[in-house]
DOLUMZA-707546 format. One record per residue (C-alpha): y, x, z negated; residue number from 1. Coordinates in nm, 2 decimals, padded with zeros to 4 digits. Each point is the difference from the previous one (the first is absolute). Example, Ala and Ser with C-alpha at 12.3 -4.5 7.8 and 13.67 -1.06 7.14 Angstrom:
# DOLUMZA-707546
@north -00.45; east 01.23; up -00.78; papa 1
@north 00.34; east 00.14; up 00.07; papa 2
***
This chain:
# DOLUMZA-707546
@north 00.00; east 00.00; up 00.00; papa 1
@north 00.33; east 00.15; up 00.11; papa 2
@north 00.35; east -00.08; up -00.12; papa 3
@north 00.34; east 00.11; up 00.11; papa 4
@north 00.11; east 00.23; up -00.28; papa 5
@north -00.11; east 00.12; up -00.34; papa 6
@north 00.21; east -00.24; up -00.20; papa 7
@north -00.07; east -00.30; up 00.22; papa 8
@north -00.31; east -00.12; up -00.17; papa 9
@north 00.19; east -00.33; up 00.06; papa 10
@north -00.20; east -00.03; up 00.32; papa 11
@north -00.31; east -00.02; up -00.22; papa 12
@north 00.15; east -00.24; up -00.24; papa 13
@north 00.18; east -00.22; up 00.26; papa 14
@north -00.31; east -00.22; up 00.05; papa 15
@north 00.01; east -00.11; up -00.37; papa 16
@north 00.08; east -00.37; up 00.00; papa 17
@north 00.13; east -00.02; up -00.35; papa 18
@north 00.23; east 00.20; up -00.23; papa 19
@north -00.15; east 00.29; up -00.21; papa 20
@north -00.03; east -00.22; up -00.30; papa 21
@north -00.31; east 00.19; up -00.13; papa 22
@north 00.21; east 00.32; up -00.02; papa 23
@north 00.28; east -00.14; up -00.22; papa 24
@north 00.05; east 00.12; up -00.36; papa 25
@north 00.00; east -00.36; up -00.13; papa 26
@north -00.36; east -00.03; up 00.12; papa 27
@north -00.10; east 00.32; up -00.17; papa 28
@north -00.29; east -00.01; up -00.24; papa 29
@north -00.13; east 00.36; up 00.00; papa 30
@north 00.00; east 00.18; up 00.33; papa 31
@north 00.00; east -00.03; up 00.38; papa 32
@north -00.22; east 00.17; up 00.25; papa 33
@north 00.15; east 00.17; up 00.31; papa 34
@north -00.19; east 00.09; up 00.32; papa 35
@north 00.06; east 00.32; up 00.18; papa 36
@north 00.11; east 00.04; up 00.37; papa 37
@north -00.07; east 00.34; up 00.14; papa 38
@north 00.24; east 00.16; up 00.25; papa 39
@north -00.11; east 00.05; up 00.36; papa 40
@north 00.16; east 00.31; up 00.16; papa 41
@north 00.10; east 00.09; up 00.36; papa 42
@north 00.10; east 00.34; up 00.12; papa 43
@north 00.30; east 00.03; up 00.25; papa 44
@north -00.22; east 00.15; up 00.27; papa 45
@north -00.23; east -00.31; up -00.02; papa 46
@north 00.27; east -00.22; up 00.14; papa 47
@north 00.24; east 00.24; up 00.18; papa 48
@north -00.28; east 00.11; up 00.23; papa 49
@north -00.05; east -00.36; up 00.11; papa 50
@north 00.20; east -00.19; up 00.27; papa 51
@north 00.05; east -00.37; up 00.05; papa 52
@north -00.26; east -00.14; up 00.24; papa 53
@north -00.07; east -00.34; up 00.15; papa 54
@north -00.34; east -00.15; up -00.08; papa 55
@north -00.16; east -00.33; up 00.08; papa 56
@north 00.12; east -00.29; up -00.22; papa 57
@north -00.16; east -00.02; up -00.34; papa 58
@north -00.01; east -00.28; up -00.26; papa 59
@north 00.29; east -00.04; up -00.24; papa 60
@north -00.11; east 00.10; up -00.36; papa 61
@north 00.29; east 00.13; up -00.21; papa 62
@north 00.32; east -00.10; up 00.18; papa 63
@north 00.33; east 00.14; up -00.10; papa 64
@north 00.33; east 00.00; up 00.19; papa 65
@north 00.06; east -00.22; up 00.30; papa 66
@north 00.24; east 00.09; up 00.27; papa 67
@north 00.11; east -00.20; up 00.31; papa 68
@north 00.05; east 00.21; up 00.31; papa 69
@north 00.10; east -00.23; up 00.29; papa 70
@north -00.32; east -00.20; up 00.08; papa 71
@north -00.21; east 00.22; up -00.23; papa 72
@north -00.10; east -00.04; up -00.36; papa 73
@north -00.06; east 00.32; up -00.18; papa 74
@north -00.21; east -00.04; up -00.32; papa 75
@north -00.06; east 00.30; up -00.23; papa 76
@north -00.35; east 00.06; up -00.12; papa 77
@north 00.06; east 00.18; up -00.33; papa 78
@north -00.04; east 00.38; up 00.03; papa 79
@north -00.19; east -00.03; up 00.33; papa 80
@north 00.24; east -00.10; up 00.28; papa 81
@north 00.15; east -00.30; up 00.18; papa 82
@north -00.15; east -00.31; up 00.17; papa 83
@north 00.18; east -00.09; up 00.32; papa 84
@north 00.00; east -00.37; up 00.11; papa 85
@north 00.15; east -00.16; up 00.31; papa 86
@north 00.19; east -00.30; up -00.14; papa 87
@north 00.12; east -00.14; up 00.33; papa 88
@north -00.18; east -00.32; up -00.10; papa 89
@north 00.05; east -00.04; up -00.38; papa 90
@north -00.28; east -00.26; up -00.01; papa 91
@north -00.25; east 00.27; up 00.11; papa 92
@north 00.11; east 00.36; up -00.08; papa 93
@north -00.22; east 00.24; up 00.20; papa 94
@north -00.12; east 00.33; up -00.16; papa 95
@north 00.05; east 00.28; up 00.25; papa 96
@north -00.02; east 00.33; up -00.19; papa 97
@north -00.02; east 00.18; up -00.33; papa 98
@north 00.22; east 00.31; up -00.05; papa 99
@north -00.18; east 00.23; up -00.24; papa 100
@north 00.26; east 00.17; up -00.22; papa 101
@north -00.15; east 00.15; up -00.32; papa 102
@north 00.20; east -00.07; up -00.31; papa 103
@north 00.24; east -00.25; up 00.16; papa 104
@north 00.17; east -00.28; up -00.20; papa 105
@north 00.36; east -00.04; up 00.13; papa 106
@north 00.15; east -00.03; up 00.35; papa 107
@north 00.31; east -00.07; up 00.19; papa 108
@north 00.09; east -00.01; up 00.37; papa 109
@north 00.29; east 00.11; up 00.22; papa 110
@north -00.03; east -00.06; up 00.37; papa 111
@north -00.34; east 00.13; up 00.10; papa 112
@north -00.05; east 00.22; up -00.30; papa 113
@north -00.19; east -00.08; up -00.31; papa 114
@north 00.09; east 00.17; up -00.33; papa 115
@north -00.29; east 00.01; up -00.24; papa 116
@north -00.08; east 00.17; up -00.33; papa 117
@north -00.32; east 00.21; up -00.03; papa 118
@north -00.04; east 00.07; up -00.37; papa 119
@north 00.30; east 00.24; up -00.05; papa 120
@north 00.11; east 00.03; up 00.36; papa 121
@north 00.22; east -00.20; up 00.24; papa 122
@north -00.15; east -00.03; up 00.35; papa 123
@north 00.17; east -00.10; up 00.33; papa 124
@north -00.24; east -00.16; up 00.24; papa 125
@north 00.07; east -00.10; up 00.36; papa 126
@north -00.17; east -00.34; up 00.05; papa 127
@north 00.13; east -00.10; up 00.34; papa 128
@north -00.37; east -00.01; up 00.10; papa 129
@north -00.16; east -00.20; up -00.28; papa 130
@north -00.34; east 00.14; up 00.11; papa 131
@north 00.12; east 00.36; up -00.03; papa 132
@north 00.23; east 00.07; up -00.29; papa 133
@north 00.13; east 00.35; up 00.00; papa 134
@north 00.12; east 00.21; up -00.29; papa 135
@north 00.35; east 00.13; up 00.08; papa 136
@north 00.11; east 00.17; up -00.32; papa 137
@north -00.08; east 00.03; up -00.37; papa 138
@north 00.23; east 00.06; up -00.30; papa 139
@north -00.21; east 00.15; up -00.27; papa 140
@north 00.01; east -00.06; up -00.38; papa 141
@north 00.26; east -00.28; up 00.01; papa 142
@north -00.15; east -00.25; up -00.25; papa 143
@north -00.10; east 00.06; up -00.36; papa 144
@north -00.22; east -00.30; up -00.03; papa 145
@north -00.31; east 00.21; up -00.04; papa 146
@north 00.00; east 00.25; up -00.28; papa 147
@north -00.13; east 00.36; up 00.06; papa 148
@north -00.25; east 00.12; up -00.25; papa 149
@north -00.06; east 00.37; up -00.02; papa 150
@north -00.22; east 00.10; up 00.30; papa 151
@north -00.18; east -00.34; up 00.01; papa 152
@north 00.25; east -00.15; up 00.24; papa 153
@north 00.21; east -00.31; up 00.02; papa 154
@north -00.12; east -00.31; up -00.19; papa 155
@north -00.10; east -00.25; up 00.27; papa 156
@north -00.13; east -00.27; up -00.22; papa 157
@north -00.24; east -00.08; up -00.29; papa 158
@north -00.36; east -00.11; up -00.04; papa 159
@north -00.14; east -00.18; up -00.31; papa 160
@north -00.24; east 00.20; up -00.21; papa 161
@north -00.22; east -00.09; up -00.30; papa 162
@north 00.21; east 00.19; up -00.25; papa 163
@north 00.18; east -00.21; up -00.27; papa 164
@north 00.23; east 00.06; up -00.29; papa 165
@north 00.07; east -00.22; up -00.30; papa 166
@north 00.37; east -00.02; up -00.11; papa 167
@north 00.07; east -00.12; up -00.36; papa 168
@north 00.28; east -00.24; up -00.08; papa 169
@north 00.21; east 00.27; up -00.15; papa 170
@north 00.01; east 00.20; up 00.33; papa 171
@north 00.32; east -00.04; up 00.19; papa 172
@north -00.20; east -00.05; up 00.32; papa 173
@north -00.19; east -00.30; up -00.14; papa 174
@north 00.21; east -00.28; up 00.15; papa 175
@north 00.03; east 00.15; up 00.35; papa 176
@north -00.21; east -00.14; up 00.29; papa 177
@north -00.05; east 00.35; up 00.12; papa 178
@north 00.11; east 00.36; up -00.08; papa 179
@north -00.03; east 00.34; up 00.16; papa 180
@north -00.22; east 00.27; up -00.15; papa 181
@north -00.01; east 00.37; up 00.07; papa 182
@north -00.18; east -00.04; up 00.33; papa 183
@north -00.04; east -00.37; up 00.07; papa 184
@north 00.09; east -00.36; up -00.10; papa 185
@north -00.14; east -00.22; up -00.27; papa 186
@north 00.00; east -00.38; up 00.05; papa 187
@north -00.04; east -00.25; up -00.28; papa 188
@north -00.36; east -00.12; up -00.02; papa 189
@north 00.12; east -00.36; up -00.05; papa 190
@north 00.16; east 00.02; up 00.34; papa 191
@north -00.30; east 00.15; up 00.19; papa 192
@north -00.19; east -00.32; up 00.00; papa 193
@north 00.29; east -00.19; up 00.15; papa 194
@north 00.04; east 00.17; up 00.33; papa 195
@north -00.24; east 00.03; up 00.29; papa 196
@north 00.07; east 00.37; up 00.07; papa 197
@north 00.19; east -00.07; up 00.32; papa 198
@north 00.33; east 00.17; up 00.08; papa 199
@north 00.33; east -00.19; up -00.01; papa 200
@north 00.19; east 00.13; up 00.31; papa 201
@north 00.34; east 00.12; up -00.10; papa 202
@north 00.21; east -00.14; up 00.28; papa 203
@north 00.06; east -00.15; up 00.33; papa 204
@north 00.22; east 00.14; up 00.28; papa 205
@north 00.35; east -00.02; up 00.14; papa 206
@north 00.08; east -00.35; up -00.13; papa 207
@north -00.23; east 00.02; up -00.30; papa 208
@north 00.14; east 00.02; up -00.35; papa 209
@north -00.23; east 00.28; up -00.12; papa 210
@north 00.09; east 00.25; up 00.28; papa 211
@north 00.06; east 00.36; up -00.09; papa 212
@north 00.14; east 00.09; up 00.34; papa 213
@north 00.33; east -00.15; up 00.12; papa 214
@north 00.24; east 00.06; up 00.29; papa 215
@north 00.37; east -00.03; up 00.04; papa 216
@north 00.18; east 00.13; up 00.31; papa 217
@north -00.13; east 00.35; up 00.10; papa 218
@north -00.16; east 00.05; up -00.34; papa 219
@north -00.34; east -00.04; up -00.16; papa 220
@north -00.02; east -00.04; up -00.38; papa 221
@north -00.32; east 00.05; up -00.19; papa 222
@north -00.07; east -00.02; up -00.37; papa 223
@north -00.27; east 00.14; up -00.21; papa 224
@north -00.06; east -00.03; up -00.38; papa 225
@north 00.34; east 00.11; up -00.10; papa 226
@north 00.21; east 00.12; up 00.30; papa 227
@north 00.18; east -00.13; up 00.30; papa 228
@north -00.03; east 00.21; up 00.32; papa 229
@north 00.24; east -00.02; up 00.30; papa 230
@north -00.11; east 00.10; up 00.35; papa 231
@north 00.22; east 00.02; up 00.31; papa 232
@north -00.15; east -00.15; up 00.31; papa 233
@north 00.26; east 00.13; up 00.23; papa 234
@north -00.30; east 00.17; up 00.16; papa 235
@north -00.26; east -00.27; up -00.04; papa 236
@north -00.28; east 00.25; up 00.09; papa 237
@north 00.09; east 00.23; up -00.29; papa 238
@north 00.13; east -00.17; up -00.31; papa 239
@north 00.23; east 00.23; up -00.19; papa 240
@north 00.01; east -00.02; up -00.38; papa 241
@north 00.36; east -00.03; up -00.11; papa 242
@north -00.02; east -00.06; up -00.37; papa 243
@north -00.21; east -00.09; up -00.30; papa 244
@north 00.12; east -00.14; up -00.33; papa 245
@north -00.15; east -00.14; up -00.32; papa 246
@north 00.03; east -00.38; up -00.04; papa 247
@north -00.21; east -00.07; up -00.31; papa 248
@north -00.36; east -00.04; up -00.11; papa 249
@north -00.27; east -00.21; up 00.17; papa 250
@north 00.20; east -00.07; up 00.31; papa 251
@north -00.18; east -00.28; up 00.19; papa 252
@north 00.19; east -00.15; up 00.29; papa 253
@north 00.29; east 00.05; up 00.24; papa 254
@north 00.19; east -00.27; up 00.18; papa 255
@north 00.29; east 00.10; up 00.25; papa 256
@north 00.27; east -00.26; up 00.00; papa 257
@north 00.32; east 00.04; up 00.20; papa 258
@north 00.13; east 00.34; up -00.10; papa 259
@north -00.20; east 00.02; up -00.32; papa 260
@north -00.34; east 00.07; up -00.13; papa 261
@north -00.15; east -00.21; up -00.28; papa 262
@north -00.27; east 00.19; up -00.18; papa 263
@north -00.23; east -00.16; up -00.25; papa 264
@north -00.13; east 00.20; up -00.30; papa 265
@north -00.19; east -00.08; up -00.31; papa 266
@north 00.30; east -00.11; up -00.20; papa 267
@north 00.30; east -00.03; up 00.24; papa 268
@north 00.13; east -00.08; up 00.35; papa 269
@north 00.19; east 00.31; up 00.13; papa 270
@north 00.26; east -00.07; up 00.27; papa 271
@north 00.11; east 00.29; up 00.23; papa 272
@north 00.29; east 00.00; up 00.25; papa 273
@north -00.04; east 00.16; up 00.34; papa 274
@north 00.35; east 00.10; up 00.07; papa 275
@north -00.15; east 00.35; up 00.05; papa 276
@north -00.35; east -00.10; up 00.12; papa 277
@north -00.13; east 00.36; up -00.04; papa 278
@north 00.08; east -00.02; up -00.37; papa 279
@north -00.02; east -00.35; up -00.14; papa 280
@north 00.23; east -00.06; up -00.30; papa 281
@north -00.11; east -00.20; up -00.30; papa 282
@north 00.24; east -00.30; up -00.03; papa 283
@north -00.16; east -00.22; up -00.27; papa 284
@north -00.30; east -00.04; up -00.22; papa 285
@north -00.13; east -00.34; up -00.13; papa 286
@north -00.23; east 00.05; up -00.29; papa 287
@north -00.28; east -00.24; up -00.08; papa 288
@north -00.31; east -00.01; up -00.22; papa 289
@north -00.29; east 00.23; up 00.08; papa 290
@north -00.20; east -00.12; up 00.30; papa 291
@north -00.03; east 00.14; up 00.36; papa 292
@north 00.22; east -00.20; up 00.23; papa 293
@north 00.05; east -00.06; up 00.37; papa 294
@north 00.35; east -00.11; up 00.10; papa 295
@north 00.14; east -00.17; up 00.31; papa 296
@north 00.35; east -00.12; up 00.08; papa 297
@north 00.20; east -00.26; up 00.20; papa 298
@north 00.38; east 00.00; up 00.06; papa 299
@north 00.08; east -00.08; up -00.37; papa 300
@north -00.30; east 00.04; up -00.22; papa 301
@north -00.29; east 00.23; up -00.08; papa 302
@north -00.34; east -00.13; up -00.10; papa 303
@north -00.23; east 00.20; up -00.22; papa 304
@north -00.35; east -00.07; up -00.13; papa 305
@north -00.15; east 00.15; up -00.32; papa 306
@north -00.37; east -00.03; up -00.06; papa 307
@north -00.25; east 00.13; up -00.26; papa 308
@north -00.32; east 00.20; up 00.06; papa 309
@north 00.17; east 00.31; up 00.14; papa 310
@north 00.05; east 00.36; up -00.09; papa 311
@north 00.34; east -00.09; up -00.13; papa 312
@north -00.16; east -00.17; up -00.30; papa 313
@north 00.22; east -00.31; up 00.04; papa 314
@north -00.11; east -00.34; up -00.13; papa 315
@north 00.25; east -00.23; up 00.17; papa 316
@north -00.06; east -00.22; up 00.30; papa 317
@north 00.32; east -00.13; up 00.14; papa 318
@north 00.24; east -00.03; up 00.29; papa 319
@north 00.35; east 00.13; up -00.06; papa 320
@north 00.30; east -00.10; up 00.21; papa 321
@north 00.29; east 00.24; up 00.00; papa 322
@north 00.36; east -00.05; up 00.13; papa 323
@north 00.10; east 00.30; up 00.21; papa 324
@north 00.32; east -00.14; up 00.16; papa 325
@north 00.21; east 00.21; up -00.23; papa 326
@north -00.17; east 00.34; up 00.04; papa 327
@north 00.00; east 00.24; up -00.17; papa 328
@north -00.01; east -00.28; up -00.26; papa 329
@north -00.34; east -00.17; up -00.02; papa 330
@north -00.06; east -00.31; up -00.21; papa 331
@north -00.30; east -00.22; up -00.08; papa 332
@north 00.01; east -00.35; up 00.14; papa 333
@north -00.33; east -00.13; up -00.14; papa 334
@north -00.35; east 00.10; up -00.09; papa 335
@north -00.29; east -00.22; up 00.10; papa 336
@north -00.34; east 00.03; up -00.18; papa 337
@north -00.29; east 00.06; up 00.24; papa 338
@north -00.38; east 00.04; up -00.03; papa 339
@north -00.04; east 00.35; up 00.15; papa 340
@north 00.26; east 00.05; up 00.28; papa 341
@north -00.02; east 00.30; up 00.24; papa 342
@north 00.15; east 00.02; up 00.35; papa 343
@north 00.28; east -00.21; up 00.14; papa 344
@north 00.22; east -00.05; up 00.31; papa 345
@north 00.31; east -00.19; up 00.09; papa 346
@north 00.10; east -00.17; up 00.32; papa 347
@north 00.29; east -00.24; up 00.05; papa 348
@north -00.01; east -00.24; up -00.30; papa 349
@north -00.36; east 00.07; up -00.08; papa 350
@north -00.16; east 00.23; up -00.26; papa 351
@north -00.37; east 00.08; up 00.05; papa 352
@north -00.18; east 00.11; up -00.31; papa 353
@north -00.35; east 00.13; up -00.07; papa 354
@north -00.09; east -00.16; up -00.33; papa 355
@north -00.33; east -00.18; up -00.06; papa 356
@north -00.03; east -00.02; up 00.38; papa 357
@north 00.31; east -00.06; up 00.21; papa 358
@north 00.31; east -00.18; up -00.12; papa 359
@north 00.28; east -00.11; up 00.23; papa 360
@north 00.33; east -00.06; up -00.17; papa 361
@north 00.35; east -00.13; up 00.10; papa 362
@north 00.25; east 00.26; up -00.13; papa 363
@north 00.31; east -00.18; up 00.12; papa 364
@north 00.09; east -00.03; up -00.37; papa 365
@north -00.12; east 00.32; up -00.16; papa 366
@north 00.07; east -00.13; up -00.35; papa 367
@north -00.24; east -00.29; up 00.08; papa 368
@north -00.26; east 00.12; up 00.25; papa 369
@north -00.22; east -00.29; up 00.12; papa 370
@north -00.37; east 00.03; up 00.07; papa 371
@north -00.07; east -00.15; up 00.34; papa 372
@north -00.37; east 00.07; up 00.03; papa 373
@north -00.28; east 00.20; up -00.16; papa 374
@north -00.30; east 00.13; up 00.19; papa 375
@north -00.28; east 00.06; up -00.24; papa 376
@north -00.35; east 00.16; up 00.04; papa 377
@north 00.12; east 00.33; up 00.14; papa 378
@north 00.06; east 00.32; up -00.21; papa 379
@north 00.32; east 00.14; up 00.15; papa 380
@north 00.21; east 00.31; up -00.07; papa 381
@north 00.26; east 00.01; up 00.27; papa 382
@north 00.17; east -00.20; up 00.28; papa 383
@north 00.19; east 00.08; up 00.31; papa 384
@north 00.24; east -00.25; up 00.15; papa 385
@north 00.00; east 00.05; up 00.38; papa 386
@north 00.23; east -00.30; up 00.04; papa 387
@north 00.08; east -00.32; up -00.19; papa 388
@north -00.30; east -00.15; up 00.18; papa 389
@north -00.26; east 00.28; up -00.01; papa 390
@north -00.12; east 00.21; up -00.29; papa 391
@north -00.28; east 00.25; up -00.08; papa 392
@north -00.17; east -00.01; up -00.34; papa 393
@north -00.21; east 00.29; up -00.12; papa 394
@north -00.26; east -00.05; up -00.27; papa 395
@north -00.33; east 00.11; up -00.14; papa 396
@north -00.18; east -00.23; up 00.25; papa 397
@north 00.19; east 00.14; up 00.30; papa 398
@north 00.30; east -00.06; up 00.21; papa 399
@north 00.11; east -00.35; up 00.09; papa 400
@north 00.27; east -00.14; up 00.23; papa 401
@north 00.18; east -00.33; up -00.09; papa 402
@north 00.22; east -00.24; up 00.19; papa 403
@north 00.27; east -00.09; up -00.25; papa 404
@north 00.23; east -00.20; up 00.24; papa 405
@north -00.06; east -00.28; up -00.25; papa 406
@north 00.03; east 00.19; up -00.33; papa 407
@north -00.13; east -00.30; up -00.19; papa 408
@north -00.32; east 00.01; up 00.19; papa 409
@north -00.09; east 00.35; up 00.12; papa 410
@north -00.30; east 00.03; up 00.23; papa 411
@north -00.22; east 00.30; up 00.06; papa 412
@north 00.01; east 00.14; up 00.35; papa 413
@north -00.28; east 00.26; up -00.04; papa 414
@north -00.16; east 00.24; up -00.24; papa 415
@north -00.15; east 00.35; up 00.01; papa 416
@north -00.26; east 00.00; up -00.28; papa 417
@north -00.11; east 00.30; up -00.20; papa 418
@north -00.36; east 00.10; up 00.05; papa 419
@north -00.17; east 00.09; up -00.34; papa 420
***
């Protein structure tokens, strides 16, 4: 089982359906048992000697980001590559290729060039011929999502072992759903039985709220665990790293909006101005309770979700609406309690929210958001609004397309299921 980064055991915990009630101090009787997850390592030569190649289509198993490239749908297969679908007819998307890219999770497009991460590196890939992707350039050691351990290599993920440890009530780690040891991660035994062992993909693409890559003008912006990286795309074949700066801890998402970047972290939304796009300037910070958060914006408001069951150790499940009309001043409009919200998208007067399925809300009055419809029975984690009539929803069961021209009665257009 692989995860994105050492501290993101959130992908292992994301499948938990309920809060970590068994790990709270008020439930303490004597001790709690934690299960060990052992690191899986990869050496730089293991992935730098490989090149992207097109293979025959394969089943969707662990989907991550989704990106729309003209008539094509690009769906990341976590740490393995990208599925390519022809979506000319949304009612029957046609699989046409699989781009094998070891260690890939994030992506962005500019013209005919795909920018993709490969563990610590940024790749530029010419995809004018979808059946023959060509590696154009590589920027090495950009991202710090994978820790380096002595001569063992980068941490590429974790696998569950049989080793356990009992933590007494008096231990400061007792009420944590997980904690990091010297060389691995320990997960509360009360939680282990609540998840299937599947991975929770961390994001969807250009219009998705969990994206770690974002574009504005001639620049590509990428975030890792704590830093924001700026790349000039003046020469799209050879991205040039202009600047890196520390944002905060547990940086999760990036959302370009007008001449700003909205960056979600474990305890705040950071807003950066792009007057100098090579070196974004922090304009404002809106702090909130602990909980990893995606954020999206419309002309006047930002919408943020907080959910439990993540590496941020948050226990809140809510939708926050922020007034951003007076930037750099940011104020809270209202907080709405939710069951377990994740990704979201806005289009015109509609807010699409992944929470206990898919919720479609009228946000005309942000202080009194109205629920128009609720699609249940699908486990969702992000949504992309292609238009006010057509959306993509990504979940643990696969990718689904919906006609939302009548937001009170959305209808499914098609689905690409996950094959166990």
